[in-house]
C-alpha positions as CSV (number, residue, x, y, z in Angstrom):
1,M,43.5,66.8,67.3
2,V,43.0,69.8,64.8
3,I,42.4,72.1,67.8
4,N,45.0,70.7,69.6
5,L,47.3,71.4,66.6
6,I,46.0,75.1,66.7
7,L,46.5,75.7,70.2
8,Q,50.3,74.5,69.7
9,I,50.9,76.9,66.9
10,L,49.0,79.6,69.0
11,T,51.4,78.9,71.9
12,W,54.6,78.8,69.8
13,I,53.4,82.2,68.6
14,A,52.8,83.5,72.0
15,Y,56.2,82.3,73.1
16,V,57.9,84.1,70.3
17,K,56.0,87.4,70.9
18,I,56.4,87.5,74.7
19,D,59.8,89.1,74.3
20,K,58.1,92.4,73.6
21,R,57.6,94.7,76.6
22,D,54.4,96.3,75.1
23,D,52.4,92.8,74.4
24,K,51.2,91.5,77.4
25,G,48.3,89.8,75.9
26,W,50.4,86.7,74.6
27,R,52.1,86.4,78.0
28,I,48.6,86.1,79.9
29,F,47.4,83.7,77.0
30,L,50.5,81.5,77.4
31,L,50.1,81.3,80.9
32,V,46.4,80.5,80.9
33,I,46.4,77.9,78.1
34,N,49.4,76.0,80.0
35,I,47.4,76.2,83.0
36,L,44.6,74.7,81.6
37,W,46.8,72.0,79.8
38,L,48.2,71.0,82.7
39,I,45.0,70.7,84.8
40,G,43.8,68.5,81.9
41,S,47.0,66.2,81.4
42,V,47.7,65.4,85.0
43,P,44.3,63.5,85.4
44,A,44.7,62.0,81.8
45,T,48.2,60.7,82.5
46,I,47.2,59.2,85.6
47,G,43.8,57.9,84.3
48,G,45.8,56.5,81.4
49,L,48.2,54.6,83.6
50,L,45.7,53.4,85.9
51,S,43.2,51.9,83.3
52,G,46.1,50.6,80.8
53,A,45.6,53.0,77.9
54,S,47.5,53.0,74.6
55,A,51.0,54.2,74.5
56,I,49.8,56.8,72.0
57,V,47.3,58.4,74.4
58,L,50.0,58.0,77.5
59,I,52.5,59.8,75.2
60,E,50.3,62.5,74.1
61,S,49.3,63.3,78.0
62,V,53.1,63.3,78.9
63,L,54.2,65.3,76.4
64,N,51.0,67.8,77.0
65,L,52.2,67.8,80.8
66,V,55.9,68.6,80.0
67,S,55.0,71.4,77.3
68,G,52.7,73.0,80.1
69,V,55.6,72.9,82.6
70,F,58.3,74.3,79.9
71,F,55.7,77.0,78.6
72,I,55.1,78.3,82.1
73,L,58.9,78.4,83.1
74,A,59.2,80.2,79.8
75,F,56.7,82.8,81.2
76,V,58.3,83.3,84.6
77,V,61.9,83.4,83.0
78,K,61.1,85.9,80.0
């Protein structure tokens, strides 16, 4: 849970810094970390639904899925 929180903080820092033209490292970080979140959250959401996981686990998986999609959209739009 602590690692997830740290990654969330880093993604928000990356989102704020991607406006700068000279700092492409944060853009790449944002794209890669959110692709990884999507890869991890899709099976977790589907597996949670099929196995009858608790609501907290499903909510976390769905939120990771949605945040991954929105951050990738932010990468494309900015």
